[in-house]
N, C-alpha and C positions, 0 to 999 in steps of 0.2 A: 035655440038649447044648446046650455052652455056646454064645453068640452073637458073634462077632466081628466089631465091624465096623472094616474097615479104609478108613481116608481119605489116597490119595498121589496121584498125577496121570505116577504112570510106571505104562504099561503095565504092562511086563514086568516089576514086581517089580508089583505089582497080580497080574496070573499066578499066575508066583513065589509067595504066599504063599498065594491062595486052593488053590490042587494041596500046598504043605506044610503049612498047618491043619488043612484036608480030608482030605488025608490022618489027619490026627492027631483027627479028633474034632469041630473043632469047625463051628461054618455059620456060614461064612461071607458078609456084605456088603461092597459097595464102596463106596466116593463115589469121584470123578475132584477136587475141588474140596473147601476151605472149606466155602461153604454147604453145597452137597449133603450135605456131612459130615454138619452142624446140623442139616438135613430128614429124612437119615435115622436118627439117632440120636435124635430125638423119633420118628420113626416106627414102627421097629423093637423098642426098648427093649434093646441090646446085653447082654450081660453085657461086655466091653470095647468098651477101643475103642484102635488103634491108627494114630495119625496121626502125620506126614508134616511138619516144621515150613518146607518148603520147598514152597508150595502154591500156584497162577496166581492165586487171589484175596482169600486171609484170611494171613494170619503163623498157622501152624497155633499158634504161642502167643494169638492171640485167638482163635482157635478154642476150643484148651480153657479163656479164664476167658469163652464163653458156653455154654460145655456148663457149669461149676462152679454160671451163678447159678441150674440146674434139677435137676441131677442127679451122683448123687457118683458114680457109675461107678464103673472103672477105668480109668486111660489111659495107656497105652503110647506114647511117643514117641521118635517117628524121624529120623535126621535125620544129610545126609553132612558135615556139621560139627563134630569134638571140640572146641568151643571152651568152656571154664568158663564162661565168661557166658551161653553161650543155656541152658545146662542147666540155667543155676540160674537163670535167668529161666523156663523151663520147667516147674524143682520147682515154685516158689515161684506161678504161674499155677494150680497146681493138678493138675499132673502127678502118678505115680508112681512114675513109675520114667523109666527114658533111654536108647537102644538108637542106636549112634553104626554109621551104616551104613561098611560093610558085615558081616551081622553075619549067623550056620547061623541055624540052624531051632531047633536046640535050646538055642542061648541064650533064643532068643523066644520058645520055649515054656516054660523056664525061669521067668520073668521076667514069662508071664501066671497060671502054676498061683501064684506066690508075690503076687502084684497082688489075685487069685481070693480068695487067704487072708485077706490083711490086710482087702478088703471083706468078706468072711463075720465078721471079729473085730468091725467096728465095726458092723454090724447090729445094731439092735437086734431083743432078741430078740421072739417075737411069740407068747410066755408070756406078757408081760408081764401080767397081773390088772387093772391100772384104766389109764384113759387119759383124758386131759384135755387138751382147747382148747376156752379160754373159756369159755365159759356151758356150754358140753357137758362131761358123764363120761358115762365108758362103763363097765361091770359086764364083763371078758372070760367071766370063770367064769360069770357067771350070766347074759352074753348081752342086760342091763339098759340100757339108758338115759337121765338124767334134762338136764333142760338148766336152766341155775337153782334147780335141786333139786326140778322137776314130774318127775315121769314122763309118757316120753315112745313107744309102742308103737311097732316099729317090724319091717316082716317079718325073715322070716332074711338076702334076699340084701341089704337098705337095711342089713341091722343090719353087714355084710360091709363092703361099699360103706364106711361111713361106719368101723369100725373099720380099712381101711386106711391111708384118705386121717389119718386120726387118729394114725394110726402112723411116717406122712413128713408132720408139720405142719408149715406153713408150704414146707415144696416144694408144685413144680410135676407134680403126676403123671400122665404121659401114659396117651391116651386106649388107647395099644396097650400100654406094660404093666399095667393098672385089668383091660383087657379076659382080658388072659390070665392073670393074676394069681388074680379071679374066673370068669371064664365059661370059662377052660382054652383051652390053644394055639391051641383052632379056630373063637374070635372074635377074631383082634385088629384085626380090622377093623368091626366094628358097631357106630361109636360112636354111632349114635342109639341103644341101650341104654342109656346111662348117660344122652344127655338126659333121659330118663323117669325113670330111678334118682334123678338130683342135684333133676328137678322133684319129683319124690314128700320127697325130704329135705330140702329147701327147703320145705315143707309144713308140714310134720311139728314139722319145726324149731325151725318161725316164725321161719323166716331167706326169708320167698321174694323180697326184694332183691339177697341174693346176700351179702350183706356178710363171711358165716362162710363157705360155701362159693360159692368161687368160679373163675368160667370163663374159663380163659386159650384165646380160640377158632383154631380149630385144631389147641392144641398137647394139653391136657388141662384138670386141674380142682386144687384145691390152697384143704383147711385152713385159716385161720390166726381165732391166737387174736384178733384186736387190729379192731376196726371202719376201718374208713378214716373219711380225714376229711371230712366236709358239707361240698358247697361251699357260700360262701357267696351272700347273694340275690342274681341279676342275673346268677350266673354259671353255666353249662355244669352244666342236671342230670347227666347221662351218667359212669358208675360208667369205659364203659372196658368191662366186663366181661358179658359175652352173656347177656341171661336164656334161662330157659325158655319156652316157651308153652307155655297149657296143652291147647294139641291134643297136643300127646306125647303125654297121658294115654292117647291111645285107641292107643297102639301098645301091640303085648306081649309084653315079648322074651323069652326064656325066663326063668323066677324060679331057678332050679335048686337057692337051696338053700332053699325052699321057699315057699310065701307069707304 
């Protein structure tokens, strides 16, 4: 079922959109402010976002800009303003389409379908034979990994996690998205599983300090292809990224993909 996040401060419109979209087999999550919308987008990993421009806390254009910092989710912007400048600004800020209020459910549904098709067309193929991020090279067909030319032994689940992050290299992949993709829909809130596997991956990849596999606390994980600049002598050595503790190794999440 396609997940849609609707961000709008109009209770009547939220109710109407929930009823109309759920009747068309969409799963609907709602948010009543820009801040709440950004939080729910990170937690729920929607397939589509329907975003009002006139929000009480953040301008919808700013919400769109912030979404585009870490996700390519299609965004359909709603506004009562039929201003060409606002349309252009929203589209330039990362929106995929623009619908002016009032609108019909058939029109909105059609635009959602188009946005989904465009998103599917630009998504990299998951059958890509080889993936490389910095010193890490993955052969998807043989399920083997090398770091700077040295083979690394990974479990099936560790390989799946690394491959998912490599396919989305440079992007922050939220905990919920990773869990649903790799473990299934029933594990969307089990973020401690990821802490265990991230810790194991870092150890096996020789990346204990986390410059390649980075943690964005409270959001998710990011695989990057370059190491951050080291602080000069006398400056704080903290990277700002959460590090996994060795105590996480005692946790036993379901392996799913085998040992």
